[in-house]
C-alpha distance (Angstrom), angle and dihedral (degrees) to the residues before:
residue distance angle dihedral
M1 . . .
E2 3.79 . .
L3 3.79 121.9 .
L4 3.78 114.9 -92.4
T5 3.76 121.3 -100.3
G6 3.78 121.5 -128.0
D7 3.81 89.5 -108.0
E8 3.81 91.9 54.8
T9 3.79 91.4 50.6
R10 3.81 91.0 49.6
R11 3.82 90.8 49.2
Y12 3.80 90.7 51.7
H13 3.79 92.3 53.3
R14 3.81 91.5 43.9
D15 3.81 97.9 46.6
G16 3.81 103.2 25.4
F17 3.81 92.5 -124.1
L18 3.78 140.7 55.8
Q19 3.80 128.6 -154.2
V20 3.83 112.6 -135.6
R21 3.79 118.3 -165.1
R22 3.81 96.4 -157.2
L23 3.81 126.8 25.8
A24 3.82 104.5 149.8
D25 3.79 139.8 17.0
D26 3.80 123.4 -106.4
Q27 3.80 94.8 -104.5
E28 3.80 94.6 55.8
V29 3.80 92.4 41.9
E30 3.81 90.3 54.8
W31 3.81 92.5 46.8
L32 3.81 91.7 49.8
A33 3.81 91.4 46.1
Q34 3.80 91.5 52.9
L35 3.81 91.0 47.0
C36 3.81 90.5 51.0
S37 3.80 92.5 51.5
A38 3.81 91.6 45.7
L39 3.82 93.4 50.8
L40 3.80 89.9 47.7
M41 3.82 87.5 64.7
T42 3.81 93.7 52.4
S43 3.80 136.1 63.9
A44 3.81 91.9 -97.3
P45 3.85 113.0 153.4
R46 3.78 110.1 -82.0
R47 3.76 147.4 148.7
D48 3.79 133.9 -154.3
L49 3.80 109.8 -118.2
A50 3.81 91.9 -164.8
G51 3.80 110.3 33.7
P52 3.80 137.5 44.7
P53 3.82 121.2 -99.3
G54 3.79 114.2 -86.3
S55 3.81 94.9 21.3
G56 3.80 89.2 130.5
K57 3.80 96.5 -122.4
T58 3.78 126.9 66.7
A59 3.79 103.2 -139.2
L60 3.81 97.8 179.9
P61 3.82 112.3 11.8
Q62 3.80 120.1 -161.4
L63 3.81 112.0 -164.7
L64 3.79 107.8 -151.4
Y65 3.80 128.2 -145.4
P66 3.82 100.6 -8.7
E67 3.81 87.0 175.6
R68 3.79 87.5 75.5
A69 3.81 91.2 60.3
E70 3.81 95.5 35.4
P71 3.83 113.2 21.6
Q72 3.81 89.8 -176.4
V73 3.82 89.7 82.0
L74 3.81 87.1 75.4
S75 3.81 90.3 57.4
T76 3.80 96.7 54.1
R77 3.78 121.0 113.7
F78 3.79 87.6 -123.0
F79 3.81 93.1 58.8
G80 3.80 89.8 50.0
S81 3.81 91.5 48.6
A82 3.81 93.1 45.3
T83 3.79 94.1 51.5
T84 3.80 90.9 46.7
L85 3.80 91.0 48.8
G86 3.79 92.6 48.3
A87 3.78 93.8 48.3
E88 3.82 90.9 47.7
L89 3.80 94.1 51.4
M90 3.80 93.0 42.8
G91 3.78 92.2 46.8
R92 3.81 91.9 -134.8
D93 3.78 138.6 89.7
D94 3.82 100.8 -155.4
L95 3.80 95.2 93.7
D96 3.79 126.4 136.4
W97 3.81 113.1 -145.9
F98 3.80 136.3 -151.5
T99 3.80 133.8 158.6
H100 3.78 141.9 -143.3
F101 3.80 142.5 174.7
I102 3.81 126.1 -128.0
V103 3.81 120.6 -161.7
K104 3.80 127.9 -166.2
P105 3.82 102.9 -162.3
A106 3.79 119.2 -132.8
G107 3.78 120.2 -93.4
G108 3.76 101.9 25.4
G109 3.79 110.4 -3.6
A110 3.78 102.9 174.8
S111 3.78 128.2 -99.3
T112 3.79 119.2 -99.6
A113 3.81 106.0 -124.0
W114 3.80 122.1 -125.6
H115 3.78 107.2 -88.1
Q116 3.79 148.0 139.4
D117 3.80 114.7 -118.9
V118 3.80 89.7 -131.8
A119 3.82 88.2 72.7
Y120 3.79 93.0 69.9
D121 3.78 101.5 64.7
P122 3.83 136.5 1.7
V123 3.82 87.7 -124.8
L124 3.80 88.7 63.5
R125 3.81 89.7 61.9
R126 3.77 87.4 77.7
P127 3.82 113.6 90.2
G128 3.79 109.0 -75.9
C129 3.78 149.0 141.1
S130 3.79 140.4 -154.7
V131 3.81 127.8 -137.5
W132 3.83 108.1 -149.0
L133 3.81 117.9 -158.1
A134 3.82 121.5 -166.0
L135 3.81 110.0 -135.8
D136 3.80 88.0 -178.5
E137 3.78 125.7 27.7
A138 3.81 106.4 -80.6
T139 3.80 114.9 -143.1
A140 3.79 138.8 162.2
D141 3.83 87.2 -98.0
N142 3.80 96.0 56.7
G143 3.80 100.4 35.3
C144 3.80 112.7 -85.9
L145 3.79 118.8 -179.4
Q146 3.79 125.0 -80.5
F147 3.81 124.9 -162.9
V148 3.80 137.6 -168.8
P149 3.82 101.8 -135.3
G150 3.79 115.0 -128.0
S151 3.81 94.9 9.5
Q152 3.81 90.6 120.3
R153 3.81 87.2 74.4
G154 3.80 91.6 58.8
P155 3.79 129.4 77.1
I156 3.78 126.8 -68.8
M157 3.78 100.3 -96.3
L158 3.76 127.8 -133.0
H159 3.82 109.5 -92.4
R160 3.78 134.3 -170.5
P161 3.82 135.0 -176.4
V162 3.82 110.8 -76.6
G163 3.78 111.3 -77.7
G164 3.79 91.4 4.2
D165 3.81 89.4 -80.1
P166 3.83 106.7 142.7
S167 3.81 90.4 -151.5
A168 3.81 93.5 56.0
E169 3.82 115.3 111.3
G170 3.81 97.1 -153.4
M171 3.81 123.6 78.1
E172 3.80 131.2 -139.4
A173 3.79 131.0 -167.3
I174 3.80 116.3 -122.7
Q175 3.83 122.8 -125.6
V176 3.79 96.9 3.2
D177 3.80 118.4 -177.6
H178 3.80 102.2 -150.2
A179 3.79 98.3 162.9
A180 3.81 89.5 118.1
A181 3.81 94.4 48.1
V182 3.79 119.5 134.4
T183 3.80 126.3 -151.5
V184 3.81 115.8 -129.5
P185 3.81 113.5 -161.9
A186 3.79 118.2 -170.7
P187 3.80 133.4 -157.8
R188 3.78 117.7 -130.9
G189 3.80 104.4 -78.0
G190 3.80 93.1 23.6
G191 3.76 131.0 86.1
S192 3.77 141.2 130.8
V193 3.78 146.6 -86.4
H194 3.80 121.9 -130.9
D195 3.78 141.4 -176.6
H196 3.82 114.8 -112.3
R197 3.81 91.3 -122.8
V198 3.82 97.2 54.8
L199 3.81 116.4 105.5
H200 3.78 112.0 -116.7
A201 3.78 142.0 160.5
A202 3.80 141.4 167.2
G203 3.79 132.4 -140.5
P204 3.81 127.5 -124.0
N205 3.78 124.9 -77.9
N206 3.79 106.6 -109.0
T207 3.81 95.4 170.4
S208 3.80 133.0 93.5
S209 3.84 94.8 -110.9
D210 3.80 133.3 67.9
R211 3.79 117.3 -105.0
R212 3.81 108.1 -139.5
A213 3.80 128.3 -173.6
Y214 3.79 134.5 -179.2
I215 3.80 117.9 -150.3
V216 3.80 129.5 -163.2
V217 3.82 111.2 -158.7
G218 3.81 125.2 -158.7
I219 3.82 123.3 -167.6
A220 3.80 127.5 -178.2
Q221 3.79 113.1 -113.8
G222 3.77 93.2 -130.0
């Protein structure tokens, strides 16, 4: 991944996100994709970002902390590039890092509701960003990311569990105006980086293949 230009850095701070055409090479993308699919078949820590626990079908699985099962993910060139990118855009080097996978299953993987990442955990209210890597091409048909530019400069919105179900593990912002939202497709090996306060969402997966993503998360220590 090439170093960012001054214009790219300014766009990130203006919009709250930045599209990046290339984040990882094909070999690492394939290795991460295989690891994601393998962990999906195990009892690796996870939550369903769309449905309530015990619903019988995981509509939008998030596989948490894969580095605990496979520490080698922290030695990839992508992880090194992602942490460098995040620190550069944040203008600080005191970030704690963790990772996760998100999978939209083929043939109807659920939508990701409009939300701000800060709604998920008080720790995420510290300054932070996420570097999102497409392990499969991400398109409007299979649920690529959408952002509301500049929304990171607004307030933290009121959120509730998805659908108003108190047992749901995913969160959704209430009364979101997303008329100005932009869709951000990504080629396999590309992706984006976004501020944890920016409003974002993703549509359902209406294709015949899973849409997998690997995310490196950086949070300021204080």
